[in-house]
C-alpha positions in Angstrom: 5.0 9.0 -23.0 6.9 9.5 -19.8 10.3 8.6 -18.6 10.9 8.6 -14.8 14.1 9.4 -13.2 14.7 8.0 -9.4 18.0 9.0 -7.4 18.2 7.0 -4.0 21.1 8.9 -2.1 22.1 7.7 1.2 19.9 9.9 2.8 16.8 10.7 0.4 14.8 9.6 -2.7 14.2 12.2 -5.3 12.1 11.4 -8.6 11.1 13.4 -11.7 9.1 12.8 -14.6 9.4 13.9 -17.9 7.7 13.9 -21.3 8.6 12.6 -24.6 9.9 16.0 -25.4 12.3 16.3 -22.3 10.3 18.9 -20.6 10.0 18.3 -16.8 6.5 17.4 -16.0 6.5 16.0 -12.2 9.1 16.3 -9.3 8.4 14.5 -6.0 8.4 15.9 -2.9 12.0 15.8 -1.4 11.8 12.4 0.9 13.9 11.0 3.6 14.0 7.3 3.7 15.8 6.8 7.0 17.4 3.7 5.9 14.2 2.0 4.3 15.2 3.0 0.8 13.8 -0.3 -0.8 10.4 0.2 0.6 10.0 4.0 0.1 11.4 3.5 -3.4 8.4 1.1 -4.2 6.0 3.5 -2.9 7.3 6.2 -4.7 7.4 4.5 -8.0 4.0 3.0 -7.2 2.7 6.6 -7.0 4.2 7.6 -10.3 2.5 4.7 -11.8 -0.9 5.3 -10.6 -0.7 9.4 -11.0 0.3 8.7 -15.1 -0.7 5.2 -15.8 1.5 2.4 -16.3 0.8 2.1 -19.9 2.2 6.0 -20.3 5.7 5.2 -18.4 8.1 4.3 -21.3 11.3 3.9 -18.8 12.4 4.1 -15.5 16.1 4.8 -14.7 18.1 5.0 -11.3 21.1 6.7 -9.9 22.3 7.0 -6.4 24.3 5.3 -3.6 21.6 2.5 -3.1 20.0 2.5 -6.7 21.8 -0.4 -8.0 20.3 -2.8 -5.4 16.8 -1.4 -6.8 17.7 -1.0 -10.3 18.9 -5.2 -10.1 15.9 -6.5 -8.6 13.7 -4.5 -10.9 15.7 -4.9 -14.4 15.7 -1.4 -14.5 18.2 1.0 -16.0 21.1 2.2 -13.5 23.5 4.7 -14.3 26.2 6.1 -12.1 25.7 9.9 -10.6 28.4 11.8 -12.1 27.3 10.2 -15.7 23.6 11.4 -15.0 25.1 14.8 -14.2 26.9 15.2 -17.3 24.0 14.4 -19.1 21.6 16.7 -17.6 24.0 19.4 -18.1 24.5 18.7 -21.7 
């Protein structure tokens, strides 16, 4: 099972996939969205589902300037950037 984390910032989209043990399994290439953060994020998410299989994705969480909008539309988890940074360090 995998967990997906997507950061939708003011300029770019960054995405990582971790396995059930917390190991980094995949890091998507840096991607600028040029203000088209909704379609670009959906394309990124679709590519992750195709790569790992929808049945293997346990959860998806979002952070970043534009992430709250996407998370609300998809009914997904959203967390403030500063909280995710602290949790990442821990």
